[in-house]
C-alpha positions in Angstrom: 50.6 -17.6 -30.1 50.4 -17.2 -26.4 49.5 -13.5 -26.8 46.9 -14.4 -29.4 45.3 -16.9 -27.1 45.3 -14.5 -24.2 43.7 -11.8 -26.4 41.0 -14.2 -27.6 40.3 -15.1 -23.9 39.9 -11.4 -23.0 37.7 -10.8 -26.0 35.5 -13.8 -25.1 35.2 -12.6 -21.4 34.3 -9.1 -22.5 31.7 -10.5 -24.9 30.3 -12.8 -22.2 29.9 -10.1 -19.6 28.5 -7.6 -22.1 26.0 -10.2 -23.3 25.0 -11.2 -19.8 25.1 -7.7 -18.2 21.4 -7.1 -18.7 20.7 -10.4 -16.8 22.4 -8.9 -13.8 19.6 -6.4 -13.4 17.4 -7.7 -10.7 13.9 -9.0 -11.3 11.3 -7.2 -9.2 8.0 -8.5 -7.9 5.5 -6.1 -6.2 2.7 -7.9 -4.5 -0.2 -5.9 -2.9 -3.2 -7.0 -1.1 -6.4 -4.9 -0.7 -7.5 -4.1 2.9 -5.0 -6.2 4.8 -3.9 -5.1 8.2 -0.9 -5.8 10.3 -2.7 -8.2 12.6 -3.4 -10.6 9.7 0.3 -11.6 9.2 2.1 -14.1 11.3 5.5 -12.4 11.2 3.9 -9.3 12.8 3.2 -11.3 15.9 -0.2 -13.0 15.4 0.2 -16.8 16.0 -3.5 -17.3 15.4 -3.1 -16.9 11.6 -1.3 -19.0 9.0 0.7 -17.0 6.5 3.9 -19.1 5.9 4.9 -17.5 2.6 4.4 -13.9 3.7 6.4 -14.8 6.8 9.1 -16.3 4.7 9.5 -13.0 2.8 9.7 -11.2 6.1 12.2 -13.6 7.8 14.5 -13.7 4.8 14.3 -9.9 4.2 13.2 -7.0 6.3 9.9 -6.5 8.1 8.9 -2.8 8.3 7.0 -1.9 11.5 6.2 1.8 10.7 4.8 1.6 7.2 1.9 3.9 6.3 -0.3 4.4 3.3 -0.4 8.1 2.8 -4.0 7.8 1.6 -5.9 4.8 2.9 -8.4 4.0 0.1 -8.1 1.9 -3.0 -8.0 4.4 -5.9 -5.8 7.1 -4.3 -3.4 4.6 -2.7 -2.7 2.8 -6.0 -2.0 6.2 -7.7 0.4 6.9 -4.8 2.2 3.6 -5.3 2.6 3.7 -9.1 3.8 7.4 -9.2 5.6 7.9 -5.9 3.6 11.0 -5.2 1.1 12.3 -2.6 -2.6 12.4 -3.6 -2.6 16.1 -4.1 0.0 15.7 -6.9 -1.5 12.6 -8.6 -4.9 14.4 -8.6 -6.5 11.0 -8.4 -9.2 9.7 -6.1 -12.9 8.9 -5.9 -15.0 12.1 -5.9 -12.1 13.9 -7.6 -11.2 12.4 -11.0 -9.0 10.3 -13.1 -5.2 10.5 -13.5 -3.8 12.8 -16.2 -1.6 11.2 -18.9 1.3 13.4 -18.0 1.3 12.0 -14.5 1.0 8.4 -15.6 4.0 8.7 -18.0 6.2 9.1 -15.0 4.9 6.0 -13.2 7.3 3.1 -12.4 5.8 0.6 -14.9 6.2 3.1 -17.8 9.8 4.1 -16.8 10.9 0.4 -16.4 9.5 -0.6 -19.7 11.3 2.2 -21.4 14.5 1.0 -19.8 14.1 -2.5 -21.2 12.2 -4.3 -18.4 9.5 -6.8 -19.2 6.5 -5.5 -17.3 3.4 -7.5 -16.3 0.4 -6.5 -14.2 -2.5 -8.5 -12.9 -5.5 -7.7 -10.6 -7.2 -4.5 -9.6 -5.7 -1.6 -11.4 -7.7 0.8 -9.3 -8.0 3.9 -11.5 -8.1 5.1 -15.1 -5.9 7.5 -17.0 -7.8 10.3 -18.7 -8.5 9.5 -22.3 -6.6 6.2 -22.1 -8.5 4.0 -19.6 -6.4 1.3 -17.9 -3.3 1.7 -20.2 -3.0 -2.0 -20.7 -0.9 -1.4 -23.8 1.8 0.0 -21.6 2.5 -3.5 -20.2 4.1 -6.5 -21.9 1.6 -8.8 -20.2 -1.8 -7.8 -18.8 -4.1 -9.5 -16.4 -5.7 -6.4 -14.9 -9.2 -5.1 -14.7 -11.3 -2.1 -14.0 -13.1 -1.1 -10.9 -13.1 -3.7 -8.1 -12.7 -6.7 -10.4 -14.4 -10.0 -9.4 -13.6 -13.0 -7.2 -15.0 -15.2 -9.9 -12.1 -15.6 -12.3 -14.4 -16.1 -15.3 -15.8 -12.6 -14.8 -12.4 -11.0 -15.3 -11.9 -10.9 -19.1 -8.1 -10.7 -19.0 -7.9 -13.6 -16.6 -10.6 -15.8 -18.1 -8.2 -18.4 -19.4 -7.3 -19.4 -15.8 -10.9 -19.9 -14.8 -11.2 -23.6 -15.3 -8.3 -24.5 -13.1 -8.6 -21.6 -10.7 -12.3 -20.5 -10.5 -11.5 -18.2 -7.6 -9.5 -15.2 -8.7 -6.9 -15.2 -5.9 -5.1 -18.3 -7.1 -5.5 -17.2 -10.7 -3.1 -14.4 -10.0 -0.5 -16.9 -8.8 -0.9 -18.7 -12.1 -0.5 -15.4 -14.0 2.6 -14.7 -12.0 4.2 -18.0 -13.0 3.4 -17.4 -16.6 4.8 -13.9 -16.5 8.1 -15.1 -15.1 8.3 -17.8 -17.8 7.6 -15.3 -20.6 10.2 -12.8 -19.3 12.8 -15.6 -19.2 11.8 -16.6 -22.7 12.4 -13.0 -23.9 15.6 -12.9 -22.0 14.6 -9.7 -20.1 14.7 -8.6 -16.5 11.1 -8.3 -15.3 8.9 -6.3 -13.0 5.8 -8.2 -12.0 3.1 -6.3 -10.2 0.1 -8.1 -8.8 -2.8 -6.3 -7.0 -4.9 -8.9 -5.3 -8.6 -8.2 -4.8 -8.6 -10.0 -1.5 -9.4 -9.5 1.3 -11.6 -6.7 0.0 -15.3 -7.1 0.4 -17.7 -8.7 -0.7 -16.8 -11.6 1.6 -16.3 -14.4 -0.9 -13.4 -16.5 0.2 -12.2 -19.5 -1.9 -14.2 -22.5 -0.6 -11.1 -24.6 -1.2 -9.8 -23.2 2.1 -13.0 -23.4 4.2 -11.2 -25.8 6.6 -8.4 -23.5 7.6 -10.2 -21.4 10.2 -13.4 -23.3 10.6 -14.6 -23.1 14.2 -11.7 -21.0 15.4 -11.8 -18.1 17.8 -9.6 -15.0 17.7 -8.2 -12.6 20.3 -9.7 -9.2 20.1 -7.3 -6.2 20.1 -7.0 -4.4 23.4 -8.6 -1.3 21.8 -11.6 -3.2 20.5 -15.1 -1.8 20.8 -17.0 1.5 21.3 -15.7 2.0 24.8 -12.2 2.3 23.4 -13.3 5.1 21.0 -15.1 7.6 23.2 -12.1 9.9 23.1 -11.9 10.1 19.4 -13.1 13.1 17.4 -16.8 13.5 16.6 -15.8 14.2 13.0 -14.4 10.7 12.6 -17.7 9.2 13.8 -19.8 10.9 11.0 -18.8 8.5 8.2 -19.6 4.9 7.4 -16.5 3.7 9.3 -18.3 4.2 12.6 -21.5 2.5 11.5 -19.7 -0.5 10.1 -18.7 -1.7 13.5 -22.3 -3.0 13.8 -23.2 -3.3 10.1 -20.4 -5.6 9.4 -20.9 -7.6 12.6 -17.7 -7.0 14.5 -19.8 -6.3 17.5 -21.8 -9.5 17.6 -19.8 -12.0 15.5 -16.1 -11.1 15.7 -14.8 -14.7 15.3 -17.0 -15.4 12.3 -16.1 -12.2 10.5 -12.4 -12.6 11.2 -12.3 -16.2 10.1 -13.6 -15.2 6.6 -11.2 -12.3 6.5 -8.2 -14.4 7.4 -9.4 -17.1 4.9 -9.3 -14.6 2.1 -5.7 -13.7 3.1 -4.7 -17.3 3.4 -5.5 -17.8 -0.3 -3.2 -14.8 -1.1 -0.5 -16.6 0.8 -0.9 -19.7 -1.2 -0.8 -17.6 -4.4 2.4 -15.9 -3.2 3.8 -19.4 -2.6 3.1 -20.3 -6.2 5.2 -17.4 -7.4 8.0 -18.0 -5.0 8.2 -21.6 -6.0 8.4 -20.6 -9.7 11.4 -18.4 -8.9 13.1 -21.4 -7.4 12.2 -23.7 -10.3 13.5 -21.2 -12.8 16.8 -20.7 -10.8 16.3 -17.0 -10.6 15.3 -16.6 -6.9 18.7 -15.2 -6.0 18.3 -12.3 -8.4 14.7 -11.4 -7.7 13.5 -8.8 -5.1 10.1 -9.5 -3.6 8.0 -6.8 -2.1 4.8 -7.6 -0.2 2.3 -5.0 1.2 -1.3 -3.8 1.2 -3.0 -0.8 -0.3 -4.2 0.2 3.2 -4.9 -1.3 6.6 -8.2 -2.3 8.0 -9.8 -1.3 11.3 -11.7 -4.6 12.1 -13.5 -3.2 15.2 -10.7 -1.2 16.8 -12.1 1.8 18.7 -15.6 0.6 17.6 -15.0 1.3 13.9 -14.8 -0.7 10.7 -13.3 -0.3 7.2 -10.4 2.1 6.5 -9.9 5.7 5.3 -9.4 7.3 8.8 -6.0 8.1 10.2 -6.0 5.6 13.1 -3.2 3.1 13.1 -5.2 0.1 12.1 -6.3 1.9 8.9 -3.3 3.9 8.0 -0.6 1.3 8.7 -0.1 -1.8 6.6 2.3 -4.8 6.4 5.5 -4.4 4.4 8.1 -7.1 3.9 10.9 -6.8 1.4 13.4 -9.6 0.5 16.4 -8.7 -1.6 18.5 -11.9 -1.8 21.5 -9.9 -3.0 21.6 -7.8 0.2 24.2 -8.5 2.9 21.3 -8.4 5.4 19.3 -11.1 3.6 18.3 -14.1 5.7 19.0 -12.4 9.1 15.3 -12.0 10.1 15.6 -8.2 10.5 13.1 -5.5 11.3 13.1 -1.8 10.6 11.3 0.8 12.7 12.0 3.5 10.1 9.1 5.6 9.0 8.1 4.6 5.5 5.1 5.2 3.1 3.5 3.9 0.0 4.9 6.9 -1.9 8.3 5.1 -1.4 7.5 2.1 -3.7 8.1 3.8 -7.1 11.4 5.3 -6.1 12.5 2.0 -4.5 11.6 -0.1 -7.6 13.4 2.4 -9.9 16.4 2.4 -7.6 16.6 -1.4 -7.6 16.5 -1.3 -11.4 19.4 1.2 -11.4 17.3 4.0 -12.9 17.2 7.6 -11.8 14.4 8.7 -9.5 12.4 11.6 -11.0 12.4 14.8 -9.0 8.6 14.9 -9.0 8.4 11.9 -6.7 7.8 12.6 -3.0 8.9 9.2 -1.8 12.4 7.9 -1.0 14.1 4.7 -2.0 13.9 2.0 0.7 17.1 0.4 -0.6 19.2 2.1 2.2 16.9 0.4 4.8 17.5 -3.0 3.2 21.2 -2.4 3.6 20.8 -0.9 7.1 17.4 -1.4 8.8 18.4 1.0 11.6 18.8 3.9 9.1 16.0 6.4 8.4 14.7 8.1 5.3 11.8 10.3 6.5 11.4 12.6 9.5 7.7 12.9 8.9 4.9 11.9 6.4 1.5 13.3 5.6 -1.7 11.1 5.8 -4.5 12.4 3.7 -8.2 11.8 3.6 -9.9 14.0 0.9 -12.7 11.6 0.2 -16.1 10.7 1.6 -18.4 12.4 4.2 -17.0 16.0 4.6 -16.5 16.0 8.4 -14.2 12.9 8.1 -11.8 14.6 5.6 -8.6 15.7 7.3 -4.9 16.0 7.1 -2.5 14.2 9.5 1.2 14.5 10.2 3.0 11.4 11.3 6.5 10.9 12.7 8.1 7.7 14.0 6.8 8.5 17.5 3.9 10.9 17.1 0.7 11.4 15.2 -1.2 14.7 14.9 -4.5 15.3 13.1 -6.4 18.5 12.6 -10.1 18.0 12.2 -11.0 21.2 10.4 -14.8 20.7 10.1 -17.2 22.4 12.4 -20.9 23.0 12.7 -23.6 23.3 15.4 -22.8 19.8 16.6 -19.0 19.9 16.7 -16.1 22.3 16.5 -12.7 21.9 14.8 -10.5 19.9 17.0 -7.1 18.2 17.3 -5.8 14.7 18.1 -2.3 13.9 19.3 -1.0 10.4 20.0 2.3 9.2 21.3 2.7 6.1 19.2 5.8 4.9 21.1 4.0 4.6 24.5 0.4 4.4 23.2 0.4 2.4 19.9 -3.3 1.6 20.4 -4.1 5.4 20.5 -6.0 5.3 23.7 -5.1 8.7 25.0 -5.5 12.0 23.1 -2.8 14.3 24.4 -3.9 17.4 22.5 -5.3 19.0 25.6 -2.7 17.6 28.0 -0.7 20.6 29.5 2.4 18.4 29.8 2.3 17.8 26.1 2.2 21.4 25.0 5.7 21.5 23.7 5.3 18.4 21.5 1.9 19.6 20.4 3.4 22.9 19.1 6.1 20.9 17.4 3.6 18.6 15.7 1.5 21.6 14.7 4.6 23.1 13.1 5.3 19.9 11.2 1.6 19.7 10.1 1.9 23.3 8.8 4.9 22.2 6.8 3.0 19.4 5.1 0.1 21.7 4.3 2.5 24.3 2.9 3.8 21.6 0.5 0.2 20.9 -0.5 -0.4 24.6 -1.2 2.8 24.8 -3.2 2.7 21.6 -5.2 -1.0 20.6 -5.6 -2.5 20.0 -9.0 -4.8 22.8 -10.2 -7.6 20.5 -11.1 -10.0 18.0 -9.5 -10.7 20.3 -6.5 -7.5 19.8 -4.7 -6.5 23.4 -4.3 -9.4 24.1 -1.8 -7.8 22.0 0.9 -5.0 24.5 1.3 -7.6 26.6 3.0 -9.8 23.9 4.5 -7.0 22.2 6.3 -5.4 25.5 7.4 -5.4 25.7 11.3 -5.2 29.5 11.1 -8.2 30.1 8.9 -11.5 30.4 10.9 -14.2 27.8 10.2 -16.6 30.5 9.1 -14.3 31.4 6.2 -14.1 27.9 4.8 -16.4 26.6 2.1 -16.2 23.1 0.8 -16.6 22.5 -2.9 -17.9 19.1 -3.9 -16.1 17.0 -6.5 -17.6 14.3 -8.8 -20.6 12.5 -7.4 -19.1 9.0 -7.7 -20.9 6.2 -5.9 -18.2 4.4 -3.9 -20.4 2.3 -1.7 -18.4 -0.8 -2.0 -14.9 0.7 -1.7 
């Protein structure tokens, strides 16, 4: 009888663990703002802003100080995030074209759903898949939308049901997040919730509910603010709208007013994030849910006398990244990582967290080792790409943890191809271009070599459509300007991106 009782106990235990094994897979939440820079988050050192929930994620998890978006513009960045690949392998950006179905099928939402995860998406999807549109049928729960989406919740068809209680879209995404969590629990599935906030992207339409937060406040300008701090930068970078927007968007004459609205938009995101975090606590699943918070790119906000994004300067190419994995031994220790990371790392990270293999086509690396040891490293270098917009501003950049090198390939009667080299460790504000400094010759040659390595990858791995192959020649330092000819892509009006 004793043996029978013991056997029954063993069988019960095996049944219990087998039945509950799936629940041990972590839930994953990926939260992404649109156009949010480092200076807008309290845990990155700005005590003039209020972001308690973002700060909480950072304090409990790991704050990443060297996180870059490998393409700093909406459409391409989102393609990078979802597929874990550089732009020249996704083939996706304004002026180029939509994503191919064969690329999309290897994205993290598709792979997670195939593995049994409940997948939910809300917000700005950012691109379309050729012949399939937004692929909303590939998600278990959908609150996404095409193009830029709207701040008015009622104008976003998939989110319309939230409009009465949350007329401004930012908080509606918090409500969607709560509902997605509840539905996943109801279905007894691990979930991956991805929310792509519209805020703080223009137009400047913050939720009036939070008008009081920054009313009448003044803000400290960065030390590299204004046109005087940009005289040393390439003429190519001054040909696009980013240079004009220093004045057009009133950074020059109304910095406090502009930044108050910008920070107000971000404050609403923080409230929305708080709604989601509270739901995790209420459902008793916070200790098995990994939370990732970031932005699709940075934002220049007047640094060097520029506005907007796209360009390789730090304010545009870097973005906040905080990851909290409550299961990690490092959780709750208020840690920071100075490892070089990129937006191509999110798809591999999410797959790794879910216990799934990382496809060989992905360029990114899992960030999980950095959650376990923030002092570790996963990249020696990354590429930063701009293959969109006014032709002179298009360029390729190579970034290491300490250095940044850009080759500005374009030349004409007004300007010639040129180089920029910045020592980010001693000059994080990029105030001194060392490309012509004789004392920096050795590092310049090393960064040129690294740049050539990134371009070689481009030549070897680029898609053979959407005009990406031409950049193998255009960005080549060893091909004379006279032998380069730019071929225009699609004429897509991207005036508001």
